Structure formats: C-alpha cells, structure tokens
N, C-alpha and C positions, 0 to 999 in steps of 0.2 A: 399358356401356363409356364411358370418358371420351375424347372426341374432341379431338385437339390442333388448334391453329391456329398461324399463323405469327407473330402478335403476341407480342413478348417482354415479360415481366413481371418486375420485380425480385424479388417474392416467390417466383415460380416458379424464377428463376435461383438464388436462395439455396438453395431446396429441392434443386435439381439438383446444386449444387456442394458441399454440406455433407458428404456422405459418399461413399465409393466406390460403395456400392450405388445411392444416389440419383443419382449422376452419370450412371447408365445410363438415366435417364428422358429422354424427349425434352425439349429445351430450349424448350418451348412451353407455353402455358397452355391449359387446356380451353376449348372454345368454348361460350359461353352468350350469349343475347341480352341486351344491356345493360339493357333495360327489364323483363326478366322477374323474377318473384319468386325464381326459381332463382339469378339473378345476385346478389341480396342475400344469400341463404344461402351462396352460394359465397364471397362476400367474407369473411364470418365464418370460414369453414373455412380459407381460405388465410392470413388474418391470424393465426389460432391456430397453424397449422402453422409459419408463418414465425417467430413468437415462440418456439415450442418448439425449433425448430432453432437459433435464435440463443442461447437459454439453454443448449442442449446443447453448442454450440460453445464458449461461455465456460467451461462446466464441463470440457470436454475440455482446454482450455488450462490451467485450474487444476490438473487432474491432471498434465499434462505438467510444469508448474512445480513442483508438490509433489514429483514424482519426482526433481527435480534439486536442490531447495534445502531440502527438509523431511525430518525424521526421523519425522514423524507419519503416521498413516493418511491415505490420500487422501480428499478431501472427498466427501460423498455428493451425488448429483445430485438436484436439486429444481427443479421447474417447475410453475407453476400455469396454464400456457398452454392445456392441454387439459381443464381442470377443468369447463368448460361443454360439453364434447363430449357429444353423444348417442350411444347405441349405434350409430345409423346412421352418425354421423360417423367413429367408430372403425372400423367395418366398411368404410367408403369408403376410408379411408387404408390399411387393411390390404390391400384389394383392389388399390389403386393400386400399392403396393409389390410385391405378389406377381405382378402382371401384368408387371412388369419382370424379376423374377427368379422364375420359376415354381418352386413347391415350397419357397420360402423359409419357414423356421419360426423362431419365437422372435425375430423382428426388431422386434417392437413391444411395449412403447413405446420401446425403446432406439433404434429406427430405423437401426441399423447392425449389421453382423455382423463387421466387421474394423476394427481400429484403424489404418487406413492413411492417415487424413487427415494431410495435411502438418502437422508439429508447429508450424511457424512461424506458420501462419494461426491456429491455435487459441490459441497462446501470445499472439499479437498481440491477439486478441479478449479474452482474460482480463485482460491488463494494461491494455488500453484501458478496460474496465469498471472495474477497480480504481482507475486513476489518475483517471478522471472522477468516481468516487465520492468521492475524497479532495479534489478540487479546491476545492469551496466552503470547506471547513475550512482548506485551505492558504492561500487568499486571505484569509480572516478573520484567521488568525494572523499572516500577513505584514503586513497593514495595521495591526494592533495594536502592532507593534514600533516603538519610537522609533529614530530615526537615531542612529548611534554616531559620535562625533567625538573622537579621542584626541589629546592634545598630542604624545605620542611614539608612533611606530609599533612595535608588538611584533615579536618575531622571527617567522621563517617558521613555526615550529611552532605558536605561539599563533594566528596568522592561519589556518592550516590547520584546527586544532581548532575555531576559532570558526565558520568557514563550515560545516564538517561537522556540528557540533552543531546549528546553526540549520536546516540541511536536514533533519536527523533530526527535529527538533521540528516543522517544518512538515508533514512527511509522517506524523507519528505514530509514529515509531520511538523509543519512550520510553526503553527501557533504554539504547540506544546514545547517545541524547541526554544522559542523566544521566552516563554514563561519560565522554563527551567534555567535559561541563561541568567535571567534576573535573580532566580533563587540561588544560583551558584555564587554570584557576587554578594548578594545580601548576607548569605550564611558565612562566606569567607570574611567579609568586612567585619561582621559581628564577632567572629572568632578572633581575628587579629586585634581588634580594638580592646576586647576583654582580656586577651592573653597578655598584652603589653601595657595594660592600664591606661589606654588612650581615651577611655570614655570620660575621664575627668578633664581632658583638655578642652579649654574654652574655644569654640569656633562659632562663626556667624550662624545663628539659628535660621532654619528655614521650615517650610511646611513638610519637608520630606525627611524622614528619619534616615533614609538611604543616603541622601546627600550629606547629612550630618556625619554619618559614619565615613563617607569618602573624605570629607574635610579633616576628620580626626586622624585617619590613616595617613593623609598627606602631612599633617602637622607633626605626627610622630615619626616621620621618615620611612614609613612602610609602603608608600605609594608615591610615584612621581606625579608632579603637577600635570604633566602632559597627558596622563592617563585619566584625568577627571572627566573630560568630555566623553571619552570612550565608555567609562562606567555609567555616566548619565544617559548616554544613548542606549545602552543595554537595558537600563531601568525603564526608559521611555518605551522601548520596543515591547518589553514584557508587560508594562501597564496597558499599552494599547491592545495587545493581544488578549488581555483579560477583559478590559472594559470598553474598548472602542474597536471592534473587529474590522469595520469598514475602513477606518483610518489605518489600522495595522496593514491591511491588504494593499492600500494605496502607497503607504510610506515605507514599510519595512519588509514585506514578504519577498520582494525581489532583491533585498539587501541582506538576506539572512546569513550569507557567507560572511559579510562584514560584521554582523552582530556577533556571530560565533567567534570570529577572529578577535574582536575587541574583548570579548569575555575571556578568551584564553590569554591574551597579552596582559590584561589587568590582573588575572589570577596569578600569572607568572611573576608579575611585579610584586604582588602582595606576599608571596611565599619565597621570594629569593632575596629579601632584604634582611 
C-alpha cells in the first residue's frame, strides 16, 4: 500500500484535480525517505504521470473545442509520457486508482471513466498550449513587417480589414488572411476611385470589377503601372481562397508573405499619391 503524508506536492495535486475519479484520491503524496533509492524511482513515476495527465487535459480541451468549432472528427489522444513505464509501474498506477474506486474496470490508460471535468479548465489548457506554440512564429513575423505610414488615412473599412488581415497572418490563418488582403485592396480602390472621380474614366472593360478599378486608379495617377500585377495577384489569391481551396493551397499558401507584402505596397501606393 502507498502511505500518504501531509506534505503537498504540485504533481500530486494535478493528479488529484485532473479527473473526477482522481479527485477522490487523498491530496497528499506517498511517503518515501528522501535519500532512498525508492525516492528516485518515485520521482520518475510521478513526473511521468504528471506529464500524462497534462497531455490528457490538453487533449480533453482540444476535444471540447473541436465539438464547438469543427465539423471534423475529434483528434486522437497521443502521449509518450508513459512510454518508459515498466509493467510494475503500470501495475502500481492501476492499483493506486483502484484503491480509490474499488472494482473500477477499464480506467487505464484513459485514467477517467466520466467526462465530468470542467470544460473551462480543459479548454484553457488546450488554447494555452496552442497559443504558446504559435508565439515564436508570431513574434518572428511581426518583427519582419515594416512600419506603415500613409499620407492619407483610409476609410474605416480599409483600416479594419488591414488589422484583421495582419492578425490572421501573424497567427497562421492563411485562408482568412488572403481573403482579407483582397478585401483591403477592393475597398481601397473603390474609395480612391470614388473620392477623385475616377469611376468616369474610360478603361478597357473586363469581367472583373476589381481590375477595372485598378485600371482607373492607374489612369488617374493614383497607382503605378508596375503595381497592377501585384494587385491582381492579391485578388487571385483571395478568389482562390474563397472558391478554389485546393488551388489556393497549391499556389498561394506558401506564398502568403508575398501576398501580404504586395497588399501593403499597393495600399501604400494608393494612399501616398
């Protein structure tokens, strides 16, 4: 039998608080002399269990999130925390749990028998891991962006799309970023052409209202000719993101840095003439 003591231990507390079943364990850690070999073995055991339960809590949160925001199958649970467990370690953990709930069956390796854990804690854990995983790339992308300074302030729609597109870019929401980049230029072109009366300028007609606005802005001296290809690329990336996802992934997803940069340069050209 494992004898409890009064000293509280973070790993043991997490073990007790992670599932309804394990909450019924005493909130104390087993007693072992600090200098004994058993203590060293015990440290490995509890570190492994702690990591397993942490992995499981994150997985539980991901399942909770998926049930709310995804149409795909819930993710599978994976953890390497117990890979180095010996048969004796597994037996020890099983006995520990079964001593709390006599007769419990089928509770290992899942370590719980009812999904009663508070959703908020699990979702918090899942998003914490996700955001922390994205953070290094977010910082790298943010520091690589140049400051934007426009002679004229765009309308509220352009400013909103601009900020949303950049946040999507920073956090890796590529489809949304491409769609918003298209929206930035479409709104900006429409504003500039109307503001300076360029909609009356005769330009070669095409099937694309977007391209007509680009030509009118060029004809009115508010966009350089060299920026036309950039603007059309942004439009095409946004259109593919909306209507042809597989094509977007093949052609544009790995070039999102370029799409955003072309958006920024075109916007800068429109509002500094």
